[in-house]
N, C-alpha and C positions, 0 to 999 in steps of 0.2 A: 655316344657314351656320356653319361651324366657327369657333371663337374664333381659331385660328391664321390663317384666311383673313381674318377681320374685322380682326385686329390688323395683318396684312400690308397690307390695303387702306387702313387708316388711316395706316400708316407711309409708303406710297408715294403717298398722296394720292388714292386712288380712294374717293370717298365721305368722310364725316366722322362724328364722334360724333353730330352732330345728325341726320345723314341717312345711316345706314349702308348703305342699299341704292342710293344714288345712284351711277350709273355701273356698277352691277352687271349683268353679262350675264345672270345668272339672277335672275328676278323673285322677290320675297319670296313664299313660300307663304302666309304670313299675309295679305298684301295681296291675293293672287289669290283666296283663300277669302272674305275680307271683301267684295271686289268682286262676288262671285257671290251674296252673300246677298240674298234678296228683300226683306228689311225695310229700314227707314230708321233712322238714328241721328243724334243731334244732336252728333256729334263728327267731326272731320276723320279720314277713314279712313287717311290717311298717318300721322298721329300715332298712331293706334290700332295700325296694323300695325308701325310703328317700335317701339312699346312691347312688343308681343307678341314680335317678333324679338329685341329686346334682353333680354327676360326669359329666353327660351330660350337665347340665347348666354351669358348670365351664369350660368345654371344649369349649363351645360356647363363653363364656365371654373372655377366654384367646385368642381364635382365633381372635375375634373382636378387642381386645386390641392390639394384635401384629400388626394387619393391621392398626389400628388407629395410633399406634406409628410410623409406617413406613410413614405415611402421615404428621407427625409433622415436623416443620422446623428444630428442633434440634435433628434429628434422631440419630446422633452419640452418644448423651447422653443417648439414650434409647436402645442401643444394648443389654445390659444385660437383660433388661426388656423383649425385644422381644424374646430373647433366652429362658428365663424362661417361658414366655407365651406359646411358642411352645412346650417346654418339658412338661409343666403341662397339656396342652390340650391333647397331645398324651397319657400321663399316665392316665388321667381322662377317656378318651374313652376306653382304654384297661381295666382299672379297672371296669368301668361300665359293660363292656361285660363279664369279668371274673366272677364277683360276681353275675351278673344277671342270669347266667346259673346254674341251680340247679341239673340237672341230673349228677350223679356220680362226684359231685364236690370234689375238693381236698382242704381241709381247709388250708394246708400249703401254697399252691399256692395262695389261696384267701388272706390269711394273708400277704404274701409278696407283693401282688399287692396293698392291702390297705395301708400297711406301706409306700411303694414307693409313692403312690398317696398322702397320707397325708403329706409326706415330700416335695414333689414337690409343693403342694398347699401352704404349709407354706413358702417355699422359694420364690415362685412367689408373694404371698401376701405381704411379707416383702418388696420385690423390688417395687411392684406397690404402696405400701403405701408411699415410698420415693418420688413418682412422683404425688401422689394424689392431692396435693394442686394446681398443675399446669395443670393436665390432668384428666378430669372427667372420661374418659374411664379407667384410672388406678384405680381410686377410686372404680368404679363399679366392676372391675375385682378383686380387693383386697377383697371386700366383698364376692364375689362369691367363691373365693379361701378359705377364712376363713370358710364359710358355708360348703364347700366340705370337707375341712380338718376335721372339727368337725364331719360330718356325717361318714367319713371313720374311725375316731378314735372311734366313738360310736359303729360302726359295728365291729371293731376290738375287742373291749371290750366284745362284745356279743359272738364272736367266740372263745375267750380265754378259 
């Protein structure tokens, strides 16, 4: 799901940050794939799918935000934002992949990935929030980062 669609859905009240796929006419690919897996897991599949979806949506938002920052006139003032966008995007993709794989998963590795992703999202959101009044892309990115941070922390709590 695109960040623009996610943000639109949150704005008009279709779903929410806690449950981004609620009311979605198109089911989550992550949820569909997790549902078809033959193995079992000791974590709620909804929480897991929500986290995977949030990770990929956040990676998309951060990548787009970094690119938009590079197009701004005052790019020198956005260097830290660009760097955090890129770091966050990379960690979100890696985390989505790690926690989305269920066969012979290692809870210690999954927890470490979730912790790193949640921290990267928090740092990126904080920086983007500093620029949100001047750059709409930073506002959207900050919202996506906060949603991903929350999804990672929720899944972390379930794994503990």
